[in-house]
Structures are given as C-alpha cells and as structure tokens.
C-alpha positions as CSV (number, residue, x, y, z in Angstrom):
1,M,0.0,0.0,0.0
2,S,1.2,3.5,-0.8
3,Y,0.9,6.4,1.6
4,V,0.6,9.9,0.2
5,K,-0.3,13.1,2.0
6,S,-0.2,16.3,-0.1
7,W,-1.8,19.3,1.4
8,I,-3.2,21.9,-1.1
9,H,-4.7,25.3,-0.4
10,A,-7.0,26.1,-3.2
11,V,-9.0,29.3,-3.9
12,W,-11.7,29.7,-6.6
13,R,-14.0,32.6,-7.3
14,T,-17.4,33.2,-8.7
15,K,-17.5,34.1,-12.4
16,N,-16.9,37.9,-12.8
17,N,-16.4,38.1,-9.0
18,R,-20.2,38.2,-8.5
19,P,-21.0,38.5,-4.8
20,L,-23.5,35.5,-4.8
21,L,-22.3,33.7,-1.7
22,T,-24.4,35.3,0.9
23,P,-23.8,33.9,4.5
24,S,-26.8,31.6,4.5
25,F,-26.3,30.3,1.0
26,R,-22.6,30.0,1.5
27,K,-23.1,27.9,4.7
28,E,-25.5,25.5,2.8
29,L,-23.1,25.3,-0.1
30,L,-20.1,24.5,2.0
31,I,-22.0,21.8,3.8
32,H,-23.0,20.3,0.5
33,I,-19.4,20.6,-0.9
34,R,-18.1,18.6,2.1
35,I,-20.7,15.9,1.8
36,N,-20.2,15.6,-2.0
37,A,-16.4,15.4,-1.5
38,T,-16.7,12.7,1.1
39,E,-19.0,10.7,-1.3
40,K,-16.3,11.0,-4.0
41,G,-13.5,10.0,-1.6
42,L,-12.0,13.5,-1.5
43,H,-10.7,14.8,1.7
44,I,-11.5,18.4,2.6
45,D,-9.9,19.5,5.8
46,S,-11.1,23.1,5.9
47,I,-13.4,25.1,3.7
48,N,-14.8,28.6,4.0
49,G,-15.2,31.7,1.9
50,H,-16.6,35.1,1.4
51,V,-19.2,36.7,-0.9
52,D,-17.3,35.9,-4.1
53,H,-14.8,33.1,-3.4
54,I,-14.0,29.9,-1.6
55,H,-10.9,28.7,0.2
56,C,-10.3,25.0,0.6
57,L,-7.6,23.1,2.4
58,M,-7.5,19.6,1.0
59,A,-5.4,16.5,1.1
60,L,-5.0,15.2,-2.4
61,N,-5.6,11.6,-3.3
62,A,-2.6,9.9,-4.9
63,D,-4.5,9.1,-8.1
64,I,-6.3,12.4,-8.8
65,S,-4.7,15.6,-10.1
66,I,-5.2,19.0,-8.5
67,S,-7.2,20.2,-11.5
68,K,-9.5,17.1,-11.4
69,H,-10.0,17.5,-7.6
70,I,-11.1,21.1,-8.0
71,Q,-13.2,20.3,-11.1
72,L,-15.1,17.7,-9.1
73,I,-15.8,20.2,-6.4
74,K,-16.6,23.3,-8.4
75,G,-18.6,21.7,-11.2
76,E,-20.8,19.6,-9.0
77,S,-21.5,22.4,-6.5
78,A,-22.6,24.8,-9.2
79,H,-24.8,22.2,-10.8
80,W,-26.4,21.3,-7.4
81,A,-27.0,25.0,-6.5
82,N,-28.5,25.8,-9.9
83,K,-30.6,22.6,-10.0
84,N,-32.1,23.4,-6.6
85,N,-32.6,27.1,-7.4
86,L,-30.8,28.1,-4.2
87,I,-30.1,31.7,-5.3
88,S,-31.9,34.0,-7.7
89,S,-28.9,34.1,-10.1
90,K,-27.1,31.2,-11.7
91,L,-24.0,30.2,-9.8
92,E,-21.0,30.0,-12.1
93,W,-17.4,29.6,-11.0
94,A,-14.6,31.3,-12.9
95,D,-12.5,28.9,-14.9
96,D,-9.3,29.8,-13.1
97,Y,-8.2,29.0,-9.6
98,F,-5.3,29.3,-7.2
99,A,-3.6,26.3,-5.6
100,V,-0.4,25.9,-3.7
101,S,1.1,23.1,-1.7
102,V,1.1,23.5,2.1
103,S,3.8,22.2,4.4
104,E,2.6,20.0,7.3
105,S,4.3,22.6,9.6
106,V,1.9,25.4,8.5
107,V,-1.4,23.4,8.1
108,S,-2.8,24.9,11.3
109,K,-2.1,28.5,10.1
110,V,-3.9,27.8,6.8
111,R,-6.8,26.3,8.7
112,Q,-7.0,29.5,10.9
113,Y,-6.7,31.7,7.8
114,I,-9.6,29.8,6.1
115,A,-11.7,29.9,9.2
116,N,-11.3,33.7,9.6
117,Q,-12.5,34.8,6.1
118,E,-15.2,37.1,7.3
119,E,-12.8,39.0,9.6
120,H,-10.0,39.0,7.0
121,H,-12.3,40.5,4.4
122,K,-13.2,43.4,6.6
123,K,-9.7,44.6,6.0
124,S,-9.0,43.6,2.4
125,T,-10.9,42.7,-0.8
126,F,-10.5,39.5,-2.8
127,A,-8.6,41.4,-5.5
128,E,-6.1,42.5,-2.8
129,E,-5.9,39.0,-1.4
130,Y,-5.3,37.6,-4.9
131,E,-2.5,40.0,-5.5
132,M,-0.9,39.1,-2.2
133,F,-1.1,35.4,-3.2
134,M,0.4,36.1,-6.6
135,K,3.4,37.9,-5.0
136,Q,3.8,35.6,-2.0
137,F,3.9,32.5,-4.1
138,N,5.9,34.1,-7.0
139,F,3.3,33.5,-9.8
140,K,5.0,35.7,-12.3
141,G,3.2,36.1,-15.6
142,Q,0.2,34.1,-14.5
143,G,-3.3,35.2,-13.5
C-alpha cells in the first residue's frame, strides 16, 4: 500500500467576481461541498469563503490531479445549487483557480486563515488578497 499526503490550499471565485455567496447560501453550499467530496472519496480538511470566493484546504488523493480535484468540487457544486434554485442568479465559477502546496508545519495556520475569512475581508478585498497570493507564491506572468 502507498501512503501519500499532499496538502493543497485552493481558492476559486465566482465568475466575474459576483457576490453571490451570501452567508446563508454559503453555509449551505459549504456543507454540500463537504458531503459531496466525502462521497467522491476526496478529503476536505477546511473550507470557507466570502461573498465571491471559496478557500479550501484539502489532502490530495494519490490518483487524482489538483485540477481534477477542483473540477469535481466546483462543477458539481454549481450544478447542485442551480438545479435546486438556491439563489436568484445562476451560480457559475470562474475557470481559473489558485492552488499551492502546504507544508505540514503550517497546516494549522492555513486552517486558521480559512476559518477567519469574514474577519479577513473586513480589511481587504478579494482582489487585494489575490495580488498578495500572486506575489507571496511568485506566480509571475500568471493570472
């Protein structure tokens, strides 16, 4: 048996940064994402977001790529929300996403960062957060 533990911090946003993720809808959506991920054998450690984006700390399966992992979560969650008419607009995720590996030594800090999204976004916008990630993780010429 092989043992693999690869932590990934992924962030994806609504299409056109639309502020569709109201607190009550976001809560319901995040519960659904966790349930769906578990049913698919995906491990989500922490998940939270704000009005226009989601942060997710996940442990990757050895046989699924990061892009497939995120596709399984994003695609199904939008389909579920729209099928059930949970919001007045159509939920669409932007095609792009942000994902970085996370060292075991900082997993607890990432969990805390994800848990405190409401507080964090009282001080900065998603655009500012995005720029910080781009600089912090040296994504030159991307995004």
